[in-house]
Structures are given as C-alpha cells and as structure tokens.
Backbone as JSON Lines, residues from 0, in Angstrom:
{"i":0,"aa":"X","n":[80.84,-59.15,19.97],"ca":[79.83,-59.1,18.93],"c":[78.54,-59.71,19.45]}
{"i":1,"aa":"X","n":[77.42,-59.14,19.09],"ca":[76.14,-59.75,19.45],"c":[76.04,-61.14,18.83]}
{"i":2,"aa":"X","n":[75.44,-62.07,19.55],"ca":[75.38,-63.46,19.1],"c":[73.96,-63.87,18.75]}
{"i":3,"aa":"X","n":[73.82,-65.11,18.37],"ca":[72.55,-65.77,18.03],"c":[71.68,-64.9,17.13]}
{"i":4,"aa":"X","n":[72.27,-64.49,16.02],"ca":[71.57,-63.75,14.97],"c":[70.87,-62.51,15.51]}
{"i":5,"aa":"X","n":[71.52,-61.78,16.37],"ca":[70.96,-60.57,16.98],"c":[70.45,-59.59,15.92]}
{"i":6,"aa":"X","n":[71.17,-59.48,14.79],"ca":[70.77,-58.57,13.72],"c":[70.02,-59.3,12.6]}
{"i":7,"aa":"X","n":[69.65,-60.55,12.86],"ca":[68.93,-61.34,11.85],"c":[69.84,-62.4,11.25]}
{"i":8,"aa":"X","n":[69.24,-63.49,10.79],"ca":[70.0,-64.58,10.19],"c":[70.42,-64.22,8.78]}
{"i":9,"aa":"X","n":[71.67,-64.57,8.45],"ca":[72.16,-64.35,7.1],"c":[71.73,-65.47,6.17]}
{"i":10,"aa":"X","n":[72.17,-65.4,4.93],"ca":[71.88,-66.45,3.95],"c":[73.17,-66.76,3.2]}
{"i":11,"aa":"X","n":[73.21,-67.91,2.56],"ca":[74.38,-68.27,1.77],"c":[75.48,-68.87,2.62]}
{"i":12,"aa":"X","n":[76.69,-68.83,2.07],"ca":[77.85,-69.44,2.73],"c":[78.22,-68.67,3.99]}
{"i":13,"aa":"X","n":[78.72,-69.43,4.94],"ca":[79.24,-68.84,6.16],"c":[80.75,-68.75,6.0]}
{"i":14,"aa":"X","n":[81.31,-67.59,6.31],"ca":[82.72,-67.36,6.05],"c":[83.6,-67.75,7.23]}
{"i":15,"aa":"X","n":[83.25,-67.33,8.44],"ca":[84.05,-67.62,9.62],"c":[83.19,-68.24,10.71]}
{"i":16,"aa":"X","n":[83.8,-69.09,11.54],"ca":[83.09,-69.75,12.62],"c":[83.9,-69.61,13.91]}
{"i":17,"aa":"X","n":[83.2,-69.41,15.02],"ca":[83.83,-69.27,16.34],"c":[84.96,-68.24,16.33]}
{"i":18,"aa":"X","n":[84.63,-67.03,15.91],"ca":[85.59,-65.94,15.84],"c":[85.8,-65.38,17.24]}
{"i":19,"aa":"X","n":[87.05,-65.18,17.62],"ca":[87.38,-64.61,18.93],"c":[88.36,-63.47,18.74]}
{"i":20,"aa":"X","n":[87.89,-62.24,18.97],"ca":[88.73,-61.05,18.85],"c":[88.92,-60.44,20.23]}
{"i":21,"aa":"X","n":[90.06,-59.8,20.44],"ca":[90.32,-59.15,21.72],"c":[90.09,-57.65,21.67]}
{"i":22,"aa":"X","n":[90.03,-57.07,20.48],"ca":[89.73,-55.65,20.35],"c":[90.84,-54.82,19.75]}
{"i":23,"aa":"X","n":[92.05,-55.35,19.67],"ca":[93.17,-54.58,19.11],"c":[93.39,-54.9,17.63]}
{"i":24,"aa":"X","n":[92.63,-55.81,17.08],"ca":[92.8,-56.23,15.69],"c":[92.31,-55.14,14.74]}
{"i":25,"aa":"X","n":[93.0,-55.0,13.62],"ca":[92.54,-54.06,12.61],"c":[91.75,-54.77,11.52]}
{"i":26,"aa":"X","n":[91.69,-56.09,11.58],"ca":[90.98,-56.88,10.58],"c":[90.48,-58.17,11.24]}
{"i":27,"aa":"X","n":[89.36,-58.71,10.76],"ca":[88.86,-59.99,11.26],"c":[89.85,-61.12,10.99]}
{"i":28,"aa":"X","n":[90.7,-60.95,9.99],"ca":[91.72,-61.97,9.69],"c":[92.68,-62.17,10.85]}
{"i":29,"aa":"X","n":[92.83,-61.17,11.7],"ca":[93.76,-61.26,12.83],"c":[93.14,-61.93,14.05]}
{"i":30,"aa":"X","n":[91.84,-62.18,14.03],"ca":[91.16,-62.84,15.15],"c":[91.3,-64.35,15.02]}
{"i":31,"aa":"X","n":[91.29,-65.05,16.15],"ca":[91.32,-66.51,16.08],"c":[89.94,-67.01,15.65]}
{"i":32,"aa":"X","n":[89.9,-68.15,14.97],"ca":[88.63,-68.72,14.51],"c":[88.84,-70.19,14.16]}
{"i":33,"aa":"X","n":[87.74,-70.83,13.77],"ca":[87.8,-72.22,13.32],"c":[88.3,-72.32,11.88]}
{"i":34,"aa":"X","n":[88.57,-71.18,11.26],"ca":[89.06,-71.18,9.89],"c":[88.02,-70.66,8.92]}
{"i":35,"aa":"X","n":[88.49,-70.32,7.76],"ca":[87.62,-69.75,6.72],"c":[86.74,-70.82,6.09]}
{"i":36,"aa":"X","n":[85.5,-70.5,5.9],"ca":[84.49,-71.35,5.24],"c":[84.33,-72.71,5.9]}
{"i":37,"aa":"X","n":[84.52,-72.77,7.22],"ca":[84.29,-73.98,7.99],"c":[82.81,-73.97,8.37]}
{"i":38,"aa":"X","n":[82.0,-74.74,7.68],"ca":[80.55,-74.64,7.77],"c":[79.96,-75.7,8.68]}
{"i":39,"aa":"X","n":[80.16,-75.56,9.99],"ca":[79.64,-76.57,10.9],"c":[78.45,-76.06,11.71]}
{"i":40,"aa":"X","n":[77.96,-74.88,11.4],"ca":[76.81,-74.37,12.15],"c":[75.82,-73.69,11.22]}
{"i":41,"aa":"X","n":[74.63,-73.48,11.73],"ca":[73.6,-72.82,10.93],"c":[73.61,-71.31,11.12]}
{"i":42,"aa":"X","n":[72.76,-70.65,10.36],"ca":[72.7,-69.19,10.43],"c":[72.09,-68.68,11.74]}
{"i":43,"aa":"X","n":[71.52,-69.55,12.54],"ca":[70.99,-69.13,13.84],"c":[72.09,-68.63,14.75]}
{"i":44,"aa":"X","n":[73.36,-68.99,14.44],"ca":[74.5,-68.52,15.25],"c":[75.19,-67.3,14.64]}
{"i":45,"aa":"X","n":[74.64,-66.72,13.59],"ca":[75.28,-65.57,12.96],"c":[75.5,-64.45,13.98]}
{"i":46,"aa":"X","n":[76.64,-63.81,13.84],"ca":[76.99,-62.72,14.76],"c":[77.08,-61.42,13.98]}
{"i":47,"aa":"X","n":[76.8,-60.34,14.67],"ca":[76.98,-59.01,14.1],"c":[78.19,-58.35,14.73]}
{"i":48,"aa":"X","n":[78.64,-57.27,14.16],"ca":[79.81,-56.56,14.68],"c":[79.4,-55.14,15.04]}
{"i":49,"aa":"X","n":[79.74,-54.75,16.25],"ca":[79.56,-53.37,16.69],"c":[80.91,-52.69,16.58]}
{"i":50,"aa":"X","n":[81.04,-51.74,15.68],"ca":[82.31,-51.02,15.53],"c":[82.27,-49.77,16.4]}
{"i":51,"aa":"X","n":[83.28,-49.63,17.24],"ca":[83.38,-48.48,18.12],"c":[84.62,-47.69,17.77]}
{"i":52,"aa":"X","n":[84.53,-46.39,17.9],"ca":[85.67,-45.54,17.65],"c":[86.75,-45.84,18.68]}
{"i":53,"aa":"X","n":[87.99,-45.91,18.22],"ca":[89.08,-46.17,19.14],"c":[89.35,-44.95,20.0]}
{"i":54,"aa":"X","n":[89.84,-45.19,21.19],"ca":[90.2,-44.12,22.11],"c":[91.58,-43.6,21.72]}
{"i":55,"aa":"X","n":[91.7,-42.28,21.66],"ca":[92.97,-41.64,21.29],"c":[94.11,-42.14,22.17]}
{"i":56,"aa":"X","n":[95.28,-42.32,21.56],"ca":[96.43,-42.83,22.3],"c":[96.88,-41.82,23.36]}
{"i":57,"aa":"X","n":[97.44,-42.32,24.46],"ca":[97.95,-41.42,25.49],"c":[99.24,-40.75,25.02]}
{"i":58,"aa":"X","n":[99.51,-39.6,25.58],"ca":[100.8,-38.95,25.37],"c":[101.8,-39.6,26.32]}
{"i":59,"aa":"X","n":[103.0,-39.86,25.84],"ca":[104.02,-40.47,26.69],"c":[105.13,-39.44,26.9]}
{"i":60,"aa":"X","n":[105.52,-39.27,28.16],"ca":[106.56,-38.3,28.51],"c":[107.53,-38.93,29.49]}
{"i":61,"aa":"X","n":[108.76,-38.4,29.48],"ca":[109.79,-38.86,30.41],"c":[110.29,-37.64,31.18]}
{"i":62,"aa":"X","n":[110.53,-37.79,32.49],"ca":[111.04,-36.65,33.25],"c":[112.49,-36.37,32.88]}
{"i":63,"aa":"X","n":[113.01,-35.21,33.31],"ca":[114.36,-34.78,32.92],"c":[115.45,-35.75,33.37]}
{"i":64,"aa":"X","n":[115.27,-36.4,34.5],"ca":[116.27,-37.35,35.02],"c":[116.14,-38.73,34.39]}
{"i":65,"aa":"X","n":[115.14,-38.92,33.55],"ca":[114.87,-40.2,32.89],"c":[114.66,-41.33,33.88]}
{"i":66,"aa":"X","n":[113.96,-41.02,34.97],"ca":[113.66,-42.02,35.99],"c":[112.17,-42.36,36.02]}
{"i":67,"aa":"X","n":[111.36,-41.6,35.32],"ca":[109.92,-41.81,35.38],"c":[109.29,-41.52,34.02]}
{"i":68,"aa":"X","n":[108.33,-42.35,33.65],"ca":[107.53,-42.15,32.45],"c":[106.1,-41.91,32.87]}
{"i":69,"aa":"X","n":[105.46,-40.97,32.19],"ca":[104.05,-40.67,32.43],"c":[103.28,-40.91,31.14]}
{"i":70,"aa":"X","n":[102.19,-41.63,31.25],"ca":[101.24,-41.8,30.14],"c":[100.03,-40.97,30.51]}
{"i":71,"aa":"X","n":[99.69,-39.98,29.68],"ca":[98.65,-39.02,30.05],"c":[97.66,-38.8,28.93]}
{"i":72,"aa":"X","n":[96.43,-38.49,29.3],"ca":[95.4,-38.12,28.34],"c":[95.82,-36.82,27.67]}
{"i":73,"aa":"X","n":[95.79,-36.79,26.34],"ca":[96.28,-35.62,25.61],"c":[95.47,-34.35,25.9]}
{"i":74,"aa":"X","n":[94.18,-34.48,26.03],"ca":[93.33,-33.3,26.22],"c":[92.55,-33.36,27.52]}
{"i":75,"aa":"X","n":[93.03,-34.12,28.46],"ca":[92.33,-34.31,29.74],"c":[90.9,-34.79,29.52]}
{"i":76,"aa":"X","n":[90.68,-35.48,28.42],"ca":[89.31,-35.91,28.1],"c":[89.02,-37.35,28.5]}
{"i":77,"aa":"X","n":[90.03,-38.1,28.9],"ca":[89.82,-39.49,29.28],"c":[90.23,-39.72,30.73]}
{"i":78,"aa":"X","n":[89.53,-40.65,31.36],"ca":[89.88,-41.09,32.71],"c":[90.3,-42.54,32.63]}
{"i":79,"aa":"X","n":[91.54,-42.81,32.99],"ca":[92.09,-44.15,32.86],"c":[91.83,-44.99,34.11]}
{"i":80,"aa":"X","n":[91.63,-46.27,33.9],"ca":[91.48,-47.24,34.98],"c":[92.76,-48.05,35.13]}
{"i":81,"aa":"X","n":[93.46,-48.28,34.01],"ca":[94.69,-49.08,34.04],"c":[95.57,-48.64,32.88]}
{"i":82,"aa":"X","n":[96.87,-48.63,33.09],"ca":[97.82,-48.35,32.01],"c":[98.9,-49.42,32.02]}
{"i":83,"aa":"X","n":[99.43,-49.72,30.84],"ca":[100.45,-50.74,30.67],"c":[101.65,-50.1,29.98]}
{"i":84,"aa":"X","n":[102.85,-50.37,30.5],"ca":[104.08,-49.85,29.92],"c":[104.81,-50.98,29.19]}
{"i":85,"aa":"X","n":[105.28,-50.67,27.99],"ca":[106.03,-51.63,27.18],"c":[107.46,-51.13,27.01]}
{"i":86,"aa":"X","n":[108.42,-52.05,27.13],"ca":[109.83,-51.77,26.87],"c":[110.24,-52.62,25.69]}
{"i":87,"aa":"X","n":[110.67,-51.97,24.63],"ca":[111.08,-52.67,23.41],"c":[110.03,-53.68,22.95]}
{"i":88,"aa":"X","n":[108.76,-53.28,23.05],"ca":[107.65,-54.11,22.57],"c":[107.14,-55.15,23.53]}
{"i":89,"aa":"X","n":[107.75,-55.29,24.71],"ca":[107.33,-56.29,25.69],"c":[106.71,-55.6,26.91]}
{"i":90,"aa":"X","n":[105.57,-56.12,27.37],"ca":[104.93,-55.56,28.55],"c":[105.83,-55.77,29.76]}
{"i":91,"aa":"X","n":[106.12,-54.68,30.49],"ca":[107.01,-54.79,31.65],"c":[106.36,-54.33,32.95]}
{"i":92,"aa":"X","n":[105.41,-53.4,32.87],"ca":[104.76,-52.9,34.08],"c":[103.31,-52.57,33.74]}
{"i":93,"aa":"X","n":[102.46,-52.69,34.74],"ca":[101.12,-52.15,34.6],"c":[100.75,-51.51,35.93]}
{"i":94,"aa":"X","n":[99.82,-50.63,35.86],"ca":[99.4,-49.94,37.06],"c":[97.89,-49.73,37.02]}
{"i":95,"aa":"X","n":[97.26,-49.98,38.12],"ca":[95.83,-49.74,38.23],"c":[95.66,-48.37,38.86]}
{"i":96,"aa":"X","n":[94.95,-47.52,38.18],"ca":[94.72,-46.16,38.66],"c":[93.22,-45.97,38.81]}
{"i":97,"aa":"X","n":[92.82,-44.92,39.48],"ca":[91.39,-44.71,39.73],"c":[90.89,-43.48,39.02]}
{"i":98,"aa":"X","n":[90.35,-43.66,37.83],"ca":[89.72,-42.57,37.09],"c":[90.56,-41.3,37.06]}
{"i":99,"aa":"X","n":[91.8,-41.43,36.64],"ca":[92.69,-40.29,36.54],"c":[93.13,-40.1,35.09]}
{"i":100,"aa":"X","n":[93.73,-38.96,34.81],"ca":[94.12,-38.62,33.46],"c":[95.53,-39.07,33.1]}
{"i":101,"aa":"X","n":[96.26,-39.65,34.08],"ca":[97.61,-40.1,33.78],"c":[98.03,-41.23,34.72]}
{"i":102,"aa":"X","n":[99.09,-41.93,34.33],"ca":[99.69,-42.97,35.15],"c":[101.19,-42.82,35.06]}
{"i":103,"aa":"X","n":[101.91,-43.09,36.16],"ca":[103.36,-42.94,36.21],"c":[104.03,-44.29,36.4]}
{"i":104,"aa":"X","n":[105.2,-44.44,35.8],"ca":[105.99,-45.67,35.9],"c":[107.43,-45.31,36.26]}
{"i":105,"aa":"X","n":[108.02,-46.02,37.21],"ca":[109.41,-45.83,37.6],"c":[110.29,-46.64,36.65]}
{"i":106,"aa":"X","n":[111.24,-45.97,35.99],"ca":[112.14,-46.66,35.06],"c":[113.61,-46.46,35.45]}
{"i":107,"aa":"X","n":[113.85,-46.13,36.71],"ca":[115.2,-45.84,37.2],"c":[116.19,-46.94,36.84]}
{"i":108,"aa":"X","n":[115.83,-48.2,37.03],"ca":[116.76,-49.31,36.83],"c":[116.79,-49.86,35.42]}
{"i":109,"aa":"X","n":[116.08,-49.23,34.5],"ca":[116.03,-49.75,33.13],"c":[117.11,-49.06,32.28]}
{"i":110,"aa":"X","n":[117.74,-49.81,31.36],"ca":[118.91,-49.3,30.64],"c":[118.59,-48.21,29.61]}
{"i":111,"aa":"X","n":[119.6,-47.35,29.39],"ca":[119.52,-46.37,28.31],"c":[119.43,-47.11,26.99]}
{"i":112,"aa":"X","n":[118.77,-46.51,26.03],"ca":[118.59,-47.16,24.73],"c":[117.29,-47.93,24.63]}
{"i":113,"aa":"X","n":[116.61,-48.13,25.76],"ca":[115.33,-48.83,25.75],"c":[114.25,-47.92,25.18]}
{"i":114,"aa":"X","n":[113.36,-48.49,24.39],"ca":[112.24,-47.76,23.82],"c":[110.97,-48.12,24.58]}
{"i":115,"aa":"X","n":[110.18,-47.11,24.91],"ca":[108.98,-47.31,25.71],"c":[107.74,-46.81,24.99]}
{"i":116,"aa":"X","n":[106.64,-47.5,25.23],"ca":[105.32,-47.05,24.78],"c":[104.31,-47.5,25.82]}
{"i":117,"aa":"X","n":[103.1,-46.98,25.72],"ca":[102.07,-47.38,26.69],"c":[100.7,-47.39,26.03]}
{"i":118,"aa":"X","n":[99.78,-48.04,26.7],"ca":[98.38,-47.95,26.34],"c":[97.59,-48.02,27.64]}
{"i":119,"aa":"X","n":[96.39,-47.49,27.62],"ca":[95.59,-47.4,28.84],"c":[94.16,-47.84,28.58]}
{"i":120,"aa":"X","n":[93.49,-48.24,29.65],"ca":[92.09,-48.63,29.57],"c":[91.26,-47.45,30.06]}
{"i":121,"aa":"X","n":[90.39,-46.93,29.18],"ca":[89.57,-45.77,29.51],"c":[88.34,-46.23,30.26]}
{"i":122,"aa":"X","n":[88.1,-45.65,31.43],"ca":[87.05,-46.1,32.33],"c":[85.64,-45.86,31.79]}
{"i":123,"aa":"X","n":[85.32,-44.65,31.37],"ca":[83.95,-44.33,30.97],"c":[83.54,-45.0,29.66]}
{"i":124,"aa":"X","n":[84.46,-45.1,28.72],"ca":[84.16,-45.73,27.43],"c":[84.36,-47.23,27.45]}
{"i":125,"aa":"X","n":[84.97,-47.74,28.5],"ca":[85.29,-49.16,28.68],"c":[85.99,-49.75,27.45]}
{"i":126,"aa":"X","n":[87.05,-49.05,27.02],"ca":[87.84,-49.49,25.87],"c":[89.3,-49.15,26.1]}
{"i":127,"aa":"X","n":[90.17,-49.91,25.42],"ca":[91.6,-49.62,25.44],"c":[91.9,-48.5,24.46]}
{"i":128,"aa":"X","n":[92.93,-47.73,24.78],"ca":[93.41,-46.71,23.87],"c":[94.23,-47.37,22.76]}
{"i":129,"aa":"X","n":[94.55,-46.6,21.76],"ca":[95.56,-47.04,20.79],"c":[96.91,-46.94,21.48]}
{"i":130,"aa":"X","n":[97.93,-47.6,20.93],"ca":[99.28,-47.52,21.51],"c":[99.82,-46.1,21.37]}
{"i":131,"aa":"X","n":[100.57,-45.67,22.38],"ca":[101.19,-44.36,22.33],"c":[102.34,-44.37,21.32]}
{"i":132,"aa":"X","n":[102.9,-43.2,21.07],"ca":[104.13,-43.15,20.3],"c":[105.25,-43.74,21.16]}
{"i":133,"aa":"X","n":[106.44,-43.86,20.61],"ca":[107.56,-44.48,21.32],"c":[108.53,-43.39,21.77]}
{"i":134,"aa":"X","n":[109.05,-43.54,22.98],"ca":[110.05,-42.63,23.52],"c":[111.24,-43.49,23.96]}
{"i":135,"aa":"X","n":[112.46,-43.0,23.75],"ca":[113.65,-43.79,24.04],"c":[114.47,-43.16,25.16]}
{"i":136,"aa":"X","n":[114.82,-43.95,26.14],"ca":[115.65,-43.47,27.26],"c":[117.08,-43.24,26.76]}
{"i":137,"aa":"X","n":[117.66,-42.1,27.17],"ca":[119.03,-41.8,26.77],"c":[119.13,-40.96,25.52]}
{"i":138,"aa":"X","n":[118.02,-40.42,25.03],"ca":[118.02,-39.54,23.87],"c":[117.38,-38.23,24.24]}
{"i":139,"aa":"X","n":[117.64,-37.21,23.45],"ca":[117.02,-35.89,23.68],"c":[115.52,-35.99,23.44]}
{"i":140,"aa":"X","n":[114.76,-35.35,24.31],"ca":[113.31,-35.35,24.19],"c":[112.8,-33.93,24.26]}
{"i":141,"aa":"X","n":[113.12,-33.14,23.26],"ca":[112.71,-31.74,23.26],"c":[111.21,-31.62,23.4]}
{"i":142,"aa":"X","n":[110.82,-30.81,24.38],"ca":[109.39,-30.57,24.57],"c":[108.7,-31.61,25.4]}
{"i":143,"aa":"X","n":[109.4,-32.64,25.87],"ca":[108.75,-33.69,26.61],"c":[109.17,-33.74,28.08]}
{"i":144,"aa":"X","n":[110.01,-32.82,28.52],"ca":[110.43,-32.84,29.92],"c":[109.25,-32.6,30.83]}
{"i":145,"aa":"X","n":[109.16,-33.36,31.89],"ca":[108.05,-33.23,32.84],"c":[108.65,-32.97,34.21]}
{"i":146,"aa":"X","n":[108.19,-31.93,34.86],"ca":[108.67,-31.6,36.19],"c":[107.52,-31.7,37.18]}
{"i":147,"aa":"X","n":[107.85,-32.0,38.42],"ca":[106.87,-32.03,39.5],"c":[105.68,-32.92,39.17]}
{"i":148,"aa":"X","n":[105.94,-34.14,38.83],"ca":[104.87,-35.1,38.52],"c":[104.18,-35.51,39.81]}
{"i":149,"aa":"X","n":[102.87,-35.43,39.81],"ca":[102.12,-35.82,41.01],"c":[101.35,-37.07,40.75]}
C-alpha cells in the first residue's frame, strides 16, 4: 500500500495501525496489525490500498503413472517465475522456472491418497496466482492425463 498519506490525509478515527498484508488475504481483518482503533499515530501516516486483479489459478494435472504433477497456465497467457506444490495443505516443493507456462514436480515417492494443489508467481504481473484446484494421487482423473511432459 502507498504510505505517508499518498492519497491524502484522512480525518476522524483511525481504524488500523501498522497493517502488514502478504497479498493472499481476502479481507484486511486477515492482515497482521497493531489492532483495531489503536490510535498512536497521526493522519500523516495514512495508507491507501491498490487493489489488483488476482491472477487466474494454474491448471493442475497428473501424468498417467502418477509420478509427476504439472501446474500450467490455463490459456498460455501467463509466464511463471516460481511455482509451489502443496501436499494435503502443506508446502512440500517449489521450483524456480524461467518465464514458462508450466512447472513440473516429481511425486514418485509420495503416497497414494495425498491431495495436491499448487500456486505460481506470474513474472510479468509480479503477482501470485490463486490456488489451483486439488488433485488426489490414486484416484481416477478423467481428462487430466498428461503424456510427454517437457
């Protein structure tokens, strides 16, 4: 957020102080802060918010042998710099890629029944994508088989 009253000083009560958001929050309530109505500063420190459209989530696919997961741009419209793979909600792998439309992860040694999702950092827009849908190892994935992954 722009700082030091970039959009002009407000008036009246100050609601939040020292707000720190990482970008995945859907509400300011989810950001860390000094607490609500903690009035220890003047309006010269008022901050504005720049709202940016979120980047579409990557498509997640698993190959037929269930040894590899690919996180890919749905319409080849994004170039990823980094992708992160989650297993059952916990980050397990990340990969740095160079302006490509997909990232691959080896899941050979991971157990059946595990659920996977991913998110990626889009290079040109300099923003994270939304989380992908979830895919589970050891279940049928009609329409998601990937062959000859490069």
